A tleap script that builds the chain and sets N, CA, C and O, in Angstrom:
source leaprc.protein.ff14SB
mol = sequence {
  NMET LYS ALA GLU HIE ILE SER ILE ALA SER
  ARG LEU GLU ASP MET PRO ASN ILE GLY PRO
  ALA VAL ALA SER LEU LEU ARG ASP ALA GLY
  ILE HIE GLU PRO THR ASP MET ALA GLY GLN
  ASP ALA LEU TRP LEU TYR ASP LYS ILE CYS
  GLN ILE THR ARG GLN THR HIE SER THR GLN
  LEU LEU ASP ARG LEU LEU SER ALA VAL ASP
  PHE ALA ASP GLY HIE SER PRO LYS LYS LEU
  GLU GLU PHE VAL ALA LYS ARG ASN ALA LEU
  ILE ASN ASP SER GLY ARG GLY CSER
}
set mol.1.N position { 9.067 8.379 13.619 }
set mol.1.CA position { 8.341 9.591 12.980 }
set mol.1.C position { 7.883 9.160 12.196 }
set mol.1.O position { 8.669 8.419 11.605 }
set mol.2.N position { 6.217 9.202 11.448 }
set mol.2.CA position { 5.904 9.302 10.115 }
set mol.2.C position { 6.100 10.648 9.429 }
set mol.2.O position { 6.335 11.666 10.081 }
set mol.3.N position { 5.981 10.634 7.859 }
set mol.3.CA position { 6.453 12.081 7.420 }
set mol.3.C position { 4.916 12.200 7.307 }
set mol.3.O position { 3.999 11.393 7.461 }
set mol.4.N position { 4.997 13.914 6.882 }
set mol.4.CA position { 3.762 14.323 6.832 }
set mol.4.C position { 3.613 14.469 5.322 }
set mol.4.O position { 2.531 14.400 4.740 }
set mol.5.N position { 4.624 14.647 4.819 }
set mol.5.CA position { 4.656 14.525 2.885 }
set mol.5.C position { 5.833 13.303 2.403 }
set mol.5.O position { 6.807 12.810 2.971 }
set mol.6.N position { 5.361 13.159 1.418 }
set mol.6.CA position { 6.095 12.426 0.281 }
set mol.6.C position { 7.930 12.499 0.195 }
set mol.6.O position { 8.843 11.682 0.076 }
set mol.7.N position { 7.788 14.028 0.340 }
set mol.7.CA position { 9.087 14.858 -0.062 }
set mol.7.C position { 9.799 14.683 1.408 }
set mol.7.O position { 10.912 15.208 1.386 }
set mol.8.N position { 9.493 14.118 2.632 }
set mol.8.CA position { 10.604 14.090 3.475 }
set mol.8.C position { 10.543 12.327 4.034 }
set mol.8.O position { 11.123 11.965 5.058 }
set mol.9.N position { 9.910 11.582 3.336 }
set mol.9.CA position { 10.086 10.314 3.547 }
set mol.9.C position { 10.999 9.664 2.816 }
set mol.9.O position { 10.972 9.389 1.616 }
set mol.10.N position { 12.047 9.372 3.865 }
set mol.10.CA position { 13.336 8.807 3.237 }
set mol.10.C position { 13.100 7.059 3.044 }
set mol.10.O position { 13.456 6.350 2.102 }
set mol.11.N position { 12.420 6.706 4.217 }
set mol.11.CA position { 12.200 4.867 3.986 }
set mol.11.C position { 10.512 4.299 3.890 }
set mol.11.O position { 9.455 4.930 3.921 }
set mol.12.N position { 10.728 3.207 3.794 }
set mol.12.CA position { 9.260 3.077 3.307 }
set mol.12.C position { 8.537 3.231 4.975 }
set mol.12.O position { 7.378 3.630 5.081 }
set mol.13.N position { 9.211 2.935 5.981 }
set mol.13.CA position { 8.392 2.556 6.972 }
set mol.13.C position { 8.104 4.449 7.195 }
set mol.13.O position { 7.077 4.595 7.858 }
set mol.14.N position { 8.677 5.678 6.852 }
set mol.14.CA position { 8.077 6.531 7.157 }
set mol.14.C position { 6.836 6.935 6.857 }
set mol.14.O position { 6.081 7.507 7.643 }
set mol.15.N position { 6.600 6.653 5.734 }
set mol.15.CA position { 4.765 6.400 4.849 }
set mol.15.C position { 3.794 6.139 6.174 }
set mol.15.O position { 4.156 5.589 7.214 }
set mol.16.N position { 2.826 6.525 5.959 }
set mol.16.CA position { 1.653 6.276 7.036 }
set mol.16.C position { 1.144 5.067 6.875 }
set mol.16.O position { 0.968 4.704 5.712 }
set mol.17.N position { 0.909 4.470 7.584 }
set mol.17.CA position { 0.331 2.945 7.926 }
set mol.17.C position { 1.127 1.841 7.100 }
set mol.17.O position { 0.672 0.815 6.597 }
set mol.18.N position { 2.663 2.401 7.090 }
set mol.18.CA position { 3.498 1.455 6.532 }
set mol.18.C position { 4.445 1.066 7.947 }
set mol.18.O position { 5.012 1.922 8.627 }
set mol.19.N position { 4.474 -0.253 8.190 }
set mol.19.CA position { 5.157 -0.474 9.046 }
set mol.19.C position { 6.616 -1.427 8.573 }
set mol.19.O position { 7.136 -1.458 7.457 }
set mol.20.N position { 7.041 -2.155 9.816 }
set mol.20.CA position { 8.450 -2.794 9.208 }
set mol.20.C position { 7.954 -4.255 8.367 }
set mol.20.O position { 8.681 -4.761 7.512 }
set mol.21.N position { 6.628 -4.828 8.746 }
set mol.21.CA position { 6.573 -5.916 8.019 }
set mol.21.C position { 5.814 -5.615 6.422 }
set mol.21.O position { 6.141 -6.208 5.395 }
set mol.22.N position { 5.191 -4.999 6.479 }
set mol.22.CA position { 4.488 -4.378 5.233 }
set mol.22.C position { 5.960 -3.899 4.329 }
set mol.22.O position { 6.210 -4.489 3.279 }
set mol.23.N position { 6.743 -2.961 4.761 }
set mol.23.CA position { 8.009 -2.314 4.066 }
set mol.23.C position { 8.697 -3.393 3.625 }
set mol.23.O position { 9.251 -3.418 2.527 }
set mol.24.N position { 8.705 -4.813 4.858 }
set mol.24.CA position { 9.919 -6.044 4.183 }
set mol.24.C position { 8.868 -6.739 2.443 }
set mol.24.O position { 9.431 -6.978 1.374 }
set mol.25.N position { 7.177 -6.915 2.730 }
set mol.25.CA position { 6.831 -6.921 1.797 }
set mol.25.C position { 6.916 -6.462 0.220 }
set mol.25.O position { 6.965 -6.983 -0.895 }
set mol.26.N position { 6.902 -5.202 0.808 }
set mol.26.CA position { 7.129 -4.006 -0.278 }
set mol.26.C position { 8.789 -4.478 -1.004 }
set mol.26.O position { 8.945 -4.746 -2.196 }
set mol.27.N position { 9.612 -4.485 -0.221 }
set mol.27.CA position { 10.996 -4.630 -0.627 }
set mol.27.C position { 10.942 -5.949 -1.645 }
set mol.27.O position { 11.345 -5.850 -2.804 }
set mol.28.N position { 10.441 -7.117 -1.140 }
set mol.28.CA position { 10.237 -8.197 -1.765 }
set mol.28.C position { 9.904 -8.141 -2.868 }
set mol.28.O position { 10.567 -8.800 -3.669 }
set mol.29.N position { 8.803 -7.377 -3.350 }
set mol.29.CA position { 8.322 -7.183 -4.393 }
set mol.29.C position { 8.839 -5.975 -5.180 }
set mol.29.O position { 8.065 -5.473 -5.994 }
set mol.30.N position { 9.964 -5.494 -5.039 }
set mol.30.CA position { 10.736 -4.699 -5.483 }
set mol.30.C position { 10.285 -3.027 -5.242 }
set mol.30.O position { 10.694 -2.127 -5.975 }
set mol.31.N position { 9.714 -2.895 -4.514 }
set mol.31.CA position { 9.436 -1.158 -4.146 }
set mol.31.C position { 10.823 -1.037 -2.804 }
set mol.31.O position { 10.784 -1.561 -1.691 }
set mol.32.N position { 11.797 -0.298 -3.308 }
set mol.32.CA position { 12.594 0.245 -2.476 }
set mol.32.C position { 12.497 1.539 -1.408 }
set mol.32.O position { 12.816 1.728 -0.234 }
set mol.33.N position { 11.797 2.419 -2.617 }
set mol.33.CA position { 11.586 4.107 -2.131 }
set mol.33.C position { 10.644 4.407 -1.819 }
set mol.33.O position { 9.939 4.363 -2.828 }
set mol.34.N position { 9.957 4.789 -0.834 }
set mol.34.CA position { 8.931 5.625 -0.617 }
set mol.34.C position { 8.319 5.989 -1.944 }
set mol.34.O position { 7.198 5.511 -2.116 }
set mol.35.N position { 8.906 6.886 -3.131 }
set mol.35.CA position { 8.404 7.328 -4.548 }
set mol.35.C position { 8.264 6.390 -4.992 }
set mol.35.O position { 7.090 6.274 -5.341 }
set mol.36.N position { 9.008 5.307 -5.274 }
set mol.36.CA position { 8.598 4.235 -6.001 }
set mol.36.C position { 6.919 3.602 -6.050 }
set mol.36.O position { 6.397 2.837 -6.861 }
set mol.37.N position { 6.484 4.129 -5.097 }
set mol.37.CA position { 4.968 4.095 -4.688 }
set mol.37.C position { 3.998 4.882 -5.597 }
set mol.37.O position { 2.877 4.481 -5.913 }
set mol.38.N position { 4.468 5.864 -5.919 }
set mol.38.CA position { 3.760 6.690 -7.017 }
set mol.38.C position { 3.371 6.188 -8.068 }
set mol.38.O position { 4.168 5.614 -8.811 }
set mol.39.N position { 1.691 6.325 -8.441 }
set mol.39.CA position { 1.623 5.407 -9.150 }
set mol.39.C position { 1.087 3.935 -9.515 }
set mol.39.O position { 0.594 3.493 -10.553 }
set mol.40.N position { 1.359 3.364 -8.313 }
set mol.40.CA position { 1.508 1.930 -8.484 }
set mol.40.C position { -0.221 1.948 -8.668 }
set mol.40.O position { -1.058 2.828 -8.470 }
set mol.41.N position { -0.320 0.428 -9.181 }
set mol.41.CA position { -1.672 -0.275 -9.137 }
set mol.41.C position { -1.905 -0.829 -7.755 }
set mol.41.O position { -1.704 -2.043 -7.787 }
set mol.42.N position { -2.241 -0.424 -6.587 }
set mol.42.CA position { -2.555 -1.072 -5.528 }
set mol.42.C position { -2.598 -2.580 -5.507 }
set mol.42.O position { -1.805 -3.349 -4.963 }
set mol.43.N position { -4.033 -2.938 -6.435 }
set mol.43.CA position { -4.454 -4.613 -6.340 }
set mol.43.C position { -3.518 -5.301 -7.085 }
set mol.43.O position { -3.218 -6.419 -6.667 }
set mol.44.N position { -2.942 -4.863 -8.173 }
set mol.44.CA position { -1.714 -5.549 -8.647 }
set mol.44.C position { -0.465 -6.097 -8.034 }
set mol.44.O position { 0.134 -7.145 -8.270 }
set mol.45.N position { -0.193 -5.021 -7.095 }
set mol.45.CA position { 0.996 -5.065 -5.853 }
set mol.45.C position { 0.315 -5.887 -4.951 }
set mol.45.O position { 0.932 -6.895 -4.605 }
set mol.46.N position { -0.881 -5.700 -4.448 }
set mol.46.CA position { -1.235 -7.092 -3.666 }
set mol.46.C position { -1.188 -8.587 -4.019 }
set mol.46.O position { -0.784 -9.595 -3.440 }
set mol.47.N position { -1.694 -8.353 -5.062 }
set mol.47.CA position { -1.750 -9.895 -5.986 }
set mol.47.C position { -0.092 -10.437 -6.075 }
set mol.47.O position { 0.235 -11.559 -5.688 }
set mol.48.N position { 0.819 -9.502 -6.616 }
set mol.48.CA position { 2.246 -9.686 -6.387 }
set mol.48.C position { 2.750 -10.318 -5.275 }
set mol.48.O position { 3.156 -11.480 -5.231 }
set mol.49.N position { 2.714 -9.572 -4.439 }
set mol.49.CA position { 2.637 -10.195 -2.911 }
set mol.49.C position { 2.503 -11.277 -2.582 }
set mol.49.O position { 3.410 -11.993 -2.158 }
set mol.50.N position { 1.042 -11.672 -2.756 }
set mol.50.CA position { 0.360 -12.417 -2.432 }
set mol.50.C position { 1.259 -13.720 -3.441 }
set mol.50.O position { 1.862 -14.554 -2.766 }
set mol.51.N position { 1.313 -13.830 -4.576 }
set mol.51.CA position { 2.078 -14.639 -5.200 }
set mol.51.C position { 3.527 -14.833 -4.770 }
set mol.51.O position { 3.973 -15.980 -4.792 }
set mol.52.N position { 4.370 -13.739 -4.347 }
set mol.52.CA position { 5.918 -13.784 -3.710 }
set mol.52.C position { 5.847 -14.741 -2.399 }
set mol.52.O position { 6.729 -15.530 -2.062 }
set mol.53.N position { 4.968 -14.576 -1.921 }
set mol.53.CA position { 4.761 -15.333 -0.383 }
set mol.53.C position { 4.351 -16.238 -0.328 }
set mol.53.O position { 4.608 -16.947 0.645 }
set mol.54.N position { 3.372 -16.748 -1.497 }
set mol.54.CA position { 2.655 -17.830 -1.786 }
set mol.54.C position { 1.687 -18.414 -0.578 }
set mol.54.O position { 1.687 -19.510 -0.018 }
set mol.55.N position { 0.692 -16.996 -0.367 }
set mol.55.CA position { -0.308 -17.050 0.565 }
set mol.55.C position { -1.115 -15.666 0.272 }
set mol.55.O position { -0.665 -14.761 -0.430 }
set mol.56.N position { -2.491 -15.648 0.977 }
set mol.56.CA position { -3.192 -14.952 0.284 }
set mol.56.C position { -3.205 -14.031 1.827 }
set mol.56.O position { -3.372 -14.542 2.935 }
set mol.57.N position { -3.015 -12.777 1.589 }
set mol.57.CA position { -3.016 -12.025 2.896 }
set mol.57.C position { -4.152 -10.871 3.162 }
set mol.57.O position { -4.758 -10.419 2.192 }
set mol.58.N position { -4.413 -10.434 4.392 }
set mol.58.CA position { -5.455 -9.702 4.848 }
set mol.58.C position { -5.678 -8.744 3.979 }
set mol.58.O position { -4.644 -8.176 3.630 }
set mol.59.N position { -7.012 -8.208 3.320 }
set mol.59.CA position { -7.417 -7.175 2.845 }
set mol.59.C position { -7.096 -5.833 3.309 }
set mol.59.O position { -7.187 -4.840 2.587 }
set mol.60.N position { -6.593 -5.813 4.929 }
set mol.60.CA position { -5.585 -4.534 5.381 }
set mol.60.C position { -4.326 -4.700 4.681 }
set mol.60.O position { -3.560 -3.763 4.905 }
set mol.61.N position { -3.929 -5.468 4.012 }
set mol.61.CA position { -2.743 -5.159 3.685 }
set mol.61.C position { -3.196 -4.307 2.126 }
set mol.61.O position { -2.392 -3.504 1.652 }
set mol.62.N position { -4.044 -4.479 1.682 }
set mol.62.CA position { -4.016 -3.699 0.460 }
set mol.62.C position { -4.760 -2.234 0.954 }
set mol.62.O position { -4.530 -1.295 0.192 }
set mol.63.N position { -5.424 -1.998 1.862 }
set mol.63.CA position { -5.956 -0.973 2.703 }
set mol.63.C position { -4.336 0.028 2.499 }
set mol.63.O position { -4.048 0.945 1.729 }
set mol.64.N position { -3.464 -0.758 3.705 }
set mol.64.CA position { -2.119 -0.316 3.546 }
set mol.64.C position { -1.317 0.029 2.230 }
set mol.64.O position { -0.473 0.925 2.270 }
set mol.65.N position { -1.536 -0.582 1.205 }
set mol.65.CA position { -0.767 -0.329 -0.048 }
set mol.65.C position { -1.363 0.961 -0.715 }
set mol.65.O position { -0.785 1.916 -1.235 }
set mol.66.N position { -2.952 0.644 -0.506 }
set mol.66.CA position { -3.660 2.043 -1.024 }
set mol.66.C position { -3.476 3.350 -0.526 }
set mol.66.O position { -3.928 4.367 -1.052 }
set mol.67.N position { -2.767 3.290 0.552 }
set mol.67.CA position { -2.511 4.167 1.540 }
set mol.67.C position { -1.111 4.775 1.222 }
set mol.67.O position { -0.798 5.909 1.584 }
set mol.68.N position { -0.248 3.902 0.485 }
set mol.68.CA position { 1.072 4.547 0.550 }
set mol.68.C position { 0.884 4.929 -1.053 }
set mol.68.O position { 1.353 5.954 -1.548 }
set mol.69.N position { 0.314 4.187 -1.596 }
set mol.69.CA position { 0.166 4.737 -3.231 }
set mol.69.C position { -0.561 6.259 -3.225 }
set mol.69.O position { -0.266 7.109 -4.066 }
set mol.70.N position { -1.627 6.500 -2.080 }
set mol.70.CA position { -2.282 8.049 -2.059 }
set mol.70.C position { -1.236 8.727 -1.641 }
set mol.70.O position { -1.095 9.611 -2.486 }
set mol.71.N position { -0.349 8.850 -0.775 }
set mol.71.CA position { 0.446 9.344 0.069 }
set mol.71.C position { 1.960 9.889 -0.970 }
set mol.71.O position { 2.377 11.045 -1.034 }
set mol.72.N position { 2.615 8.529 -1.771 }
set mol.72.CA position { 3.365 9.190 -2.536 }
set mol.72.C position { 2.896 9.790 -3.456 }
set mol.72.O position { 3.503 10.797 -3.821 }
set mol.73.N position { 1.613 9.385 -4.189 }
set mol.73.CA position { 1.237 10.352 -5.220 }
set mol.73.C position { 0.602 11.999 -4.988 }
set mol.73.O position { -0.153 12.707 -5.655 }
set mol.74.N position { 1.313 12.173 -3.723 }
set mol.74.CA position { 1.106 13.814 -3.123 }
set mol.74.C position { -0.068 13.966 -2.081 }
set mol.74.O position { -0.014 15.061 -1.522 }
set mol.75.N position { -0.941 13.301 -1.734 }
set mol.75.CA position { -1.815 13.624 -0.868 }
set mol.75.C position { -1.421 13.547 0.759 }
set mol.75.O position { -0.495 12.905 1.255 }
set mol.76.N position { -2.078 14.114 1.215 }
set mol.76.CA position { -2.160 14.364 2.999 }
set mol.76.C position { -1.798 12.973 3.737 }
set mol.76.O position { -2.020 12.040 2.965 }
set mol.77.N position { -1.301 12.534 5.010 }
set mol.77.CA position { -1.672 11.287 5.376 }
set mol.77.C position { -3.292 11.179 6.165 }
set mol.77.O position { -3.849 12.029 6.860 }
set mol.78.N position { -3.692 10.033 5.825 }
set mol.78.CA position { -5.024 9.470 6.136 }
set mol.78.C position { -5.006 8.448 6.975 }
set mol.78.O position { -4.008 7.758 7.183 }
set mol.79.N position { -6.091 8.296 7.495 }
set mol.79.CA position { -6.038 6.976 8.621 }
set mol.79.C position { -6.300 5.936 7.567 }
set mol.79.O position { -6.645 6.233 6.423 }
set mol.80.N position { -6.128 4.724 7.989 }
set mol.80.CA position { -6.263 3.240 7.321 }
set mol.80.C position { -7.569 2.910 7.328 }
set mol.80.O position { -7.802 1.969 6.569 }
set mol.81.N position { -8.553 3.351 7.928 }
set mol.81.CA position { -9.805 3.474 7.594 }
set mol.81.C position { -10.305 4.104 6.730 }
set mol.81.O position { -11.408 3.651 6.426 }
set mol.82.N position { -9.884 5.310 5.949 }
set mol.82.CA position { -10.679 5.953 5.101 }
set mol.82.C position { -10.448 5.318 3.556 }
set mol.82.O position { -10.996 5.683 2.515 }
set mol.83.N position { -9.331 4.113 3.775 }
set mol.83.CA position { -8.902 3.338 2.604 }
set mol.83.C position { -10.167 2.326 2.287 }
set mol.83.O position { -10.355 2.265 1.072 }
set mol.84.N position { -10.927 1.656 2.919 }
set mol.84.CA position { -11.710 0.456 3.251 }
set mol.84.C position { -13.165 0.370 1.781 }
set mol.84.O position { -13.493 -0.546 1.026 }
set mol.85.N position { -13.555 1.458 1.912 }
set mol.85.CA position { -14.247 1.883 0.837 }
set mol.85.C position { -13.859 1.557 -0.687 }
set mol.85.O position { -14.407 0.854 -1.535 }
set mol.86.N position { -12.651 2.375 -0.700 }
set mol.86.CA position { -11.842 2.223 -1.816 }
set mol.86.C position { -11.329 0.626 -2.276 }
set mol.86.O position { -11.391 0.136 -3.404 }
set mol.87.N position { -10.834 0.030 -1.084 }
set mol.87.CA position { -10.790 -1.520 -1.022 }
set mol.87.C position { -11.698 -2.098 -1.867 }
set mol.87.O position { -11.649 -2.479 -3.036 }
set mol.88.N position { -12.855 -2.073 -0.694 }
set mol.88.CA position { -13.887 -2.835 -1.242 }
set mol.88.C position { -14.672 -2.961 -2.323 }
set mol.88.O position { -15.289 -3.967 -2.674 }
set mol.89.N position { -14.611 -1.409 -3.084 }
set mol.89.CA position { -15.264 -1.406 -4.448 }
set mol.89.C position { -14.024 -2.135 -5.473 }
set mol.89.O position { -14.347 -3.036 -6.246 }
set mol.90.N position { -12.921 -1.758 -5.407 }
set mol.90.CA position { -11.747 -2.443 -6.167 }
set mol.90.C position { -11.975 -4.141 -6.197 }
set mol.90.O position { -12.045 -4.867 -7.188 }
set mol.91.N position { -12.049 -4.448 -4.985 }
set mol.91.CA position { -12.304 -6.203 -4.639 }
set mol.91.C position { -13.787 -6.363 -6.110 }
set mol.91.O position { -13.793 -7.079 -7.111 }
set mol.92.N position { -14.632 -5.558 -5.705 }
set mol.92.CA position { -15.901 -5.964 -6.143 }
set mol.92.C position { -15.951 -5.729 -8.182 }
set mol.92.O position { -16.550 -6.277 -9.108 }
set mol.93.N position { -14.890 -4.544 -8.030 }
set mol.93.CA position { -14.698 -4.085 -9.651 }
set mol.93.C position { -13.971 -5.460 -10.471 }
set mol.93.O position { -14.290 -5.845 -11.596 }
set mol.94.N position { -12.929 -6.064 -9.594 }
set mol.94.CA position { -12.819 -7.249 -10.064 }
set mol.94.C position { -13.160 -8.228 -10.139 }
set mol.94.O position { -12.319 -9.088 -10.399 }
set mol.95.N position { -14.160 -8.510 -10.006 }
set mol.95.CA position { -14.984 -9.785 -9.871 }
set mol.95.C position { -14.928 -10.654 -8.457 }
set mol.95.O position { -15.749 -11.501 -8.104 }
set mol.96.N position { -13.828 -10.254 -7.792 }
set mol.96.CA position { -13.527 -10.902 -6.261 }
set mol.96.C position { -14.493 -10.905 -5.086 }
set mol.96.O position { -14.315 -11.587 -4.076 }
set mol.97.N position { -15.444 -10.162 -5.272 }
set mol.97.CA position { -16.386 -9.736 -4.329 }
set mol.97.C position { -17.644 -11.013 -4.228 }
set mol.97.O position { -18.265 -11.277 -3.199 }
set mol.98.N position { -17.768 -11.495 -5.170 }
set mol.98.CA position { -18.925 -12.415 -5.707 }
set mol.98.C position { -18.958 -13.836 -4.771 }
set mol.98.O position { -19.789 -14.713 -5.008 }
savepdb mol mol.pdb
quit
């Protein structure tokens, strides 16, 4: 069951929108506890994961990272779709969307 607040999330998999595969990628990137996601730069973390795995991941991974940072920063759980606009803005602002 997914946690409703960061204070009760004891594993990465307890966070909304984070399953075993993404949790494994986060651990590979040095993120081991849900609270480790607080204040993270999701785009930087996405790039780090792509570098570690030597592959470009789907932008849905970035959505999941944005969701995890938002939740770790104390916000209520949100549907993954709510992060698409923020992801697109980040990609465009970084110059990758051209």
